[in-house]
VEXTI-526980 format. One record per atom (N, C-alpha, C): x, y, z; atom name; residue number from 1; chain; residue in one letter. Coordinates in steps of 0.05 Angstrom, whole numbers. Each point is the difference from the previous one (the first is absolute). Layout:
east:north:up:atomo:num:cadena:residuo
X:Y:Z:CA:NUM:A:A
...
//
This chain:
east:north:up:atomo:num:cadena:residuo
-101:1135:555:N:1:A:X
-1:-2:-29:CA:1:A:X
-29:-5:-9:C:1:A:X
-9:14:-21:N:2:A:X
-26:-3:-10:CA:2:A:X
1:-11:-29:C:2:A:X
-16:-21:-5:N:3:A:X
0:-13:-26:CA:3:A:X
-29:4:-12:C:3:A:X
-1:3:-25:N:4:A:X
-26:3:-14:CA:4:A:X
-1:-22:-20:C:4:A:X
-23:-15:0:N:5:A:X
-4:-21:-19:CA:5:A:X
-18:9:-23:C:5:A:X
-6:-19:-17:N:6:A:X
-17:7:-23:CA:6:A:X
-23:-21:-2:C:6:A:X
-21:7:-12:N:7:A:X
-23:-18:-3:CA:7:A:X
5:-22:-19:C:7:A:X
-14:-23:4:N:8:A:X
5:-23:-17:CA:8:A:X
-8:5:-29:C:8:A:X
-22:15:-5:N:9:A:X
-7:5:-28:CA:9:A:X
21:16:-15:C:9:A:X
13:19:14:N:10:A:X
21:15:-12:CA:10:A:X
25:-16:-6:C:10:A:X
9:-14:21:N:11:A:X
26:-14:-3:CA:11:A:X
-3:-25:-17:C:11:A:X
-25:-11:-2:N:12:A:X
-3:-24:-17:CA:12:A:X
6:7:-30:C:12:A:X
-5:24:-8:N:13:A:X
7:7:-29:CA:13:A:X
30:-3:-4:C:13:A:X
15:10:19:N:14:A:X
30:-4:-3:CA:14:A:X
8:-29:2:C:14:A:X
-12:-14:19:N:15:A:X
8:-28:4:CA:15:A:X
-8:-18:-24:C:15:A:X
-23:6:-13:N:16:A:X
-8:-16:-22:CA:16:A:X
14:7:-26:C:16:A:X
12:24:-1:N:17:A:X
14:9:-24:CA:17:A:X
-20:14:-20:C:17:A:X
-24:5:9:N:18:A:X
-20:14:-18:CA:18:A:X
4:29:1:C:18:A:X
23:10:-10:N:19:A:X
7:27:3:CA:19:A:X
-1:17:-25:C:19:A:X
-15:-10:-20:N:20:A:X
-3:15:-26:CA:20:A:X
-30:1:-6:C:20:A:X
-7:19:-15:N:21:A:X
-28:4:-9:CA:21:A:X
-8:-25:-16:C:21:A:X
-23:-10:6:N:22:A:X
-10:-24:-14:CA:22:A:X
5:-26:15:C:22:A:X
17:1:21:N:23:A:X
5:-25:16:CA:23:A:X
-20:1:23:C:23:A:X
-10:-23:7:N:24:A:X
-19:-4:21:CA:24:A:X
10:-17:22:C:24:A:X
-7:7:25:N:25:A:X
7:-17:22:CA:25:A:X
-27:-8:14:C:25:A:X
-2:-26:5:N:26:A:X
-24:-10:14:CA:26:A:X
9:-15:24:C:26:A:X
-11:6:23:N:27:A:X
6:-13:25:CA:27:A:X
-25:-15:10:C:27:A:X
3:-26:6:N:28:A:X
-22:-15:11:CA:28:A:X
12:-12:26:C:28:A:X
-8:11:22:N:29:A:X
9:-8:26:CA:29:A:X
-24:1:19:C:29:A:X
5:11:24:N:30:A:X
-21:3:19:CA:30:A:X
-21:17:-13:C:30:A:X
7:22:-13:N:31:A:X
-17:16:-16:CA:31:A:X
11:-2:-29:C:31:A:X
-13:14:-18:N:32:A:X
11:0:-28:CA:32:A:X
-3:27:-13:C:32:A:X
18:6:-18:N:33:A:X
-1:24:-15:CA:33:A:X
15:-2:-26:C:33:A:X
-5:18:-18:N:34:A:X
15:3:-25:CA:34:A:X
10:28:-1:C:34:A:X
25:3:-7:N:35:A:X
12:27:-2:CA:35:A:X
15:2:-28:C:35:A:X
1:25:-9:N:36:A:X
16:6:-24:CA:36:A:X
8:30:2:C:36:A:X
21:5:-14:N:37:A:X
10:28:-1:CA:37:A:X
-15:16:-22:C:37:A:X
-4:25:5:N:38:A:X
-13:18:-18:CA:38:A:X
19:24:-4:C:38:A:X
0:12:-25:N:39:A:X
17:23:-5:CA:39:A:X
-9:26:14:C:39:A:X
-25:1:9:N:40:A:X
-11:23:13:CA:40:A:X
-22:-8:19:C:40:A:X
-9:18:17:N:41:A:X
-22:-6:18:CA:41:A:X
-26:-4:-15:C:41:A:X
-15:-20:7:N:42:A:X
-26:-5:-13:CA:42:A:X
-20:-10:21:C:42:A:X
-25:2:-5:N:43:A:X
-21:-11:17:CA:43:A:X
-25:-6:-17:C:43:A:X
-15:-19:10:N:44:A:X
-24:-9:-13:CA:44:A:X
-22:-3:22:C:44:A:X
-16:20:4:N:45:A:X
-19:0:22:CA:45:A:X
-22:-21:-4:C:45:A:X
-7:-6:-25:N:46:A:X
-20:-20:-6:CA:46:A:X
7:-26:10:C:46:A:X
25:-8:-2:N:47:A:X
10:-26:8:CA:47:A:X
15:1:27:C:47:A:X
1:22:13:N:48:A:X
13:3:25:CA:48:A:X
31:-4:0:C:48:A:X
13:10:-21:N:49:A:X
28:-4:-2:CA:49:A:X
14:27:-1:C:49:A:X
24:1:13:N:50:A:X
16:24:-1:CA:50:A:X
29:-8:1:C:50:A:X
17:19:-8:N:51:A:X
29:-5:2:CA:51:A:X
12:15:23:C:51:A:X
25:-7:6:N:52:A:X
14:14:22:CA:52:A:X
29:-1:-8:C:52:A:X
16:18:14:N:53:A:X
29:1:-6:CA:53:A:X
12:-29:5:C:53:A:X
19:-6:-18:N:54:A:X
13:-26:2:CA:54:A:X
28:3:10:C:54:A:X
14:-23:5:N:55:A:X
28:1:8:CA:55:A:X
18:3:-24:C:55:A:X
-11:-2:-24:N:56:A:X
17:4:-24:CA:56:A:X
-3:30:-7:C:56:A:X
21:15:1:N:57:A:X
-1:29:-5:CA:57:A:X
-13:7:-26:C:57:A:X
-18:20:0:N:58:A:X
-13:10:-24:CA:58:A:X
-26:-15:-7:C:58:A:X
-7:-21:15:N:59:A:X
-24:-16:-7:CA:59:A:X
-19:0:23:C:59:A:X
-26:-4:-7:N:60:A:X
-20:-6:20:CA:60:A:X
-6:-29:-3:C:60:A:X
-15:-12:20:N:61:A:X
-7:-27:-2:CA:61:A:X
-30:-4:5:C:61:A:X
-12:-18:-15:N:62:A:X
-28:-6:4:CA:62:A:X
-1:-25:16:C:62:A:X
-16:0:21:N:63:A:X
-4:-24:17:CA:63:A:X
-30:-7:0:C:63:A:X
-6:-23:-9:N:64:A:X
-27:-11:0:CA:64:A:X
-1:-23:19:C:64:A:X
-11:6:24:N:65:A:X
-2:-21:22:CA:65:A:X
-25:-16:-3:C:65:A:X
4:-26:3:N:66:A:X
-24:-19:-1:CA:66:A:X
-8:-8:28:C:66:A:X
13:10:21:N:67:A:X
-7:-8:28:CA:67:A:X
11:-27:7:C:67:A:X
-14:-13:19:N:68:A:X
10:-25:11:CA:68:A:X
3:-22:-22:C:68:A:X
20:-15:0:N:69:A:X
4:-21:-19:CA:69:A:X
8:-26:15:C:69:A:X
26:-4:4:N:70:A:X
7:-25:14:CA:70:A:X
-10:-2:28:C:70:A:X
-5:22:13:N:71:A:X
-11:0:27:CA:71:A:X
-28:-11:1:C:71:A:X
-15:4:-21:N:72:A:X
-27:-11:-1:CA:72:A:X
1:-30:-2:C:72:A:X
17:-10:-17:N:73:A:X
4:-30:-2:CA:73:A:X
9:-11:26:C:73:A:X
19:12:13:N:74:A:X
10:-10:26:CA:74:A:X
-23:0:21:C:74:A:X
-15:21:1:N:75:A:X
-23:3:18:CA:75:A:X
-20:-22:-5:C:75:A:X
-6:-5:-26:N:76:A:X
-20:-20:-6:CA:76:A:X
9:-28:9:C:76:A:X
25:-6:-7:N:77:A:X
10:-27:7:CA:77:A:X
1:-3:31:C:77:A:X
11:19:13:N:78:A:X
3:-1:30:CA:78:A:X
-26:1:15:C:78:A:X
-19:15:-10:N:79:A:X
-25:4:15:CA:79:A:X
-23:-18:-8:C:79:A:X
-2:-6:-25:N:80:A:X
-25:-12:-9:CA:80:A:X
3:-26:-14:C:80:A:X
24:-7:-10:N:81:A:X
1:-24:-18:CA:81:A:X
3:-26:16:C:81:A:X
19:-2:18:N:82:A:X
5:-24:15:CA:82:A:X
7:6:29:C:82:A:X
0:-20:16:N:83:A:X
8:2:28:CA:83:A:X
31:3:1:C:83:A:X
9:24:7:N:84:A:X
29:4:-1:CA:84:A:X
16:-16:20:C:84:A:X
-12:-11:20:N:85:A:X
14:-16:20:CA:85:A:X
6:-28:-11:C:85:A:X
-14:-9:-20:N:86:A:X
3:-27:-9:CA:86:A:X
19:-4:-24:C:86:A:X
6:22:-14:N:87:A:X
16:-3:-24:CA:87:A:X
22:21:-2:C:87:A:X
20:-6:-14:N:88:A:X
21:19:-7:CA:88:A:X
-11:20:-20:C:88:A:X
11:24:-1:N:89:A:X
-10:21:-18:CA:89:A:X
1:-8:-29:C:89:A:X
23:-12:-8:N:90:A:X
2:-8:-28:CA:90:A:X
-22:-19:-9:C:90:A:X
-7:-19:17:N:91:A:X
-21:-19:-6:CA:91:A:X
-27:15:-3:C:91:A:X
-5:19:16:N:92:A:X
-25:15:-2:CA:92:A:X
-2:15:-27:C:92:A:X
22:12:-8:N:93:A:X
0:13:-26:CA:93:A:X
-4:-18:-23:C:93:A:X
12:-24:2:N:94:A:X
-4:-20:-22:CA:94:A:X
-29:-10:-1:C:94:A:X
-13:-3:25:N:95:A:X
-28:-7:0:CA:95:A:X
-17:23:-13:C:95:A:X
7:24:6:N:96:A:X
-15:23:-11:CA:96:A:X
3:0:-31:C:96:A:X
24:-5:-10:N:97:A:X
4:-1:-29:CA:97:A:X
-16:-23:-12:C:97:A:X
-1:-23:13:N:98:A:X
-16:-22:-11:CA:98:A:X
-29:7:-1:C:98:A:X
-10:13:21:N:99:A:X
-28:8:0:CA:99:A:X
-6:21:-21:C:99:A:X
18:18:-5:N:100:A:X
-3:21:-20:CA:100:A:X
-1:-13:-28:C:100:A:X
17:-20:-5:N:101:A:X
0:-14:-26:CA:101:A:X
-27:-13:-6:C:101:A:X
-14:-9:21:N:102:A:X
-26:-14:-4:CA:102:A:X
-23:18:-2:C:102:A:X
5:26:4:N:103:A:X
-22:21:0:CA:103:A:X
-4:10:-29:C:103:A:X
-25:1:-9:N:104:A:X
-4:11:-27:CA:104:A:X
8:28:-3:C:104:A:X
7:9:-24:N:105:A:X
6:28:-5:CA:105:A:X
-24:18:9:C:105:A:X
6:21:14:N:106:A:X
-20:18:10:CA:106:A:X
-11:-8:27:C:106:A:X
8:-23:10:N:107:A:X
-6:-10:28:CA:107:A:X
-30:2:6:C:107:A:X
-16:-6:-22:N:108:A:X
-29:0:3:CA:108:A:X
-10:27:10:C:108:A:X
13:22:-7:N:109:A:X
-9:27:7:CA:109:A:X
9:10:27:C:109:A:X
17:-15:15:N:110:A:X
10:10:26:CA:110:A:X
20:22:-6:C:110:A:X
-2:22:15:N:111:A:X
18:23:-2:CA:111:A:X
12:6:28:C:111:A:X
24:9:-1:N:112:A:X
14:9:24:CA:112:A:X
13:26:-4:C:112:A:X
-6:19:17:N:113:A:X
12:27:-1:CA:113:A:X
18:3:24:C:113:A:X
26:-2:-4:N:114:A:X
18:-1:23:CA:114:A:X
7:26:13:C:114:A:X
-20:15:6:N:115:A:X
5:25:15:CA:115:A:X
-5:-4:29:C:115:A:X
20:-11:14:N:116:A:X
-3:-10:27:CA:116:A:X
12:19:21:C:116:A:X
-14:4:21:N:117:A:X
10:13:24:CA:117:A:X
19:23:-5:C:117:A:X
-11:21:-12:N:118:A:X
15:25:-3:CA:118:A:X
19:0:-24:C:118:A:X
-3:-19:-19:N:119:A:X
18:0:-23:CA:119:A:X
-5:23:-19:C:119:A:X
-22:14:3:N:120:A:X
-7:21:-18:CA:120:A:X
-26:-5:-13:C:120:A:X
-12:20:-14:N:121:A:X
-25:-4:-13:CA:121:A:X
3:-16:-26:C:121:A:X
-20:-15:-7:N:122:A:X
2:-14:-27:CA:122:A:X
-1:19:-23:C:122:A:X
//
């Protein structure tokens, strides 16, 4: 027996119920993206956006991927924030949140571009 699955960006539109024009679905997980249905195929080369066939008959879907999201936070906490052998994961995230609250807006100019190890070009 052969089974064929579907991609998460396609099936998330159905799962979220965003199956009409004007409805938006946003996923923030290991990676993040925004999708919406379009009445026809469209593309925007200036902004690097294009549409593709959707699972909803007669519509295309726009997918705007933002790349790594939750995975970046997990990597930061596990690799750089605290000694993972000494604390439970929840405690490390609470410490990170406390540190973030005490940091001024703009983080004194620190920038982080999360294009890590083959995640794609920025």
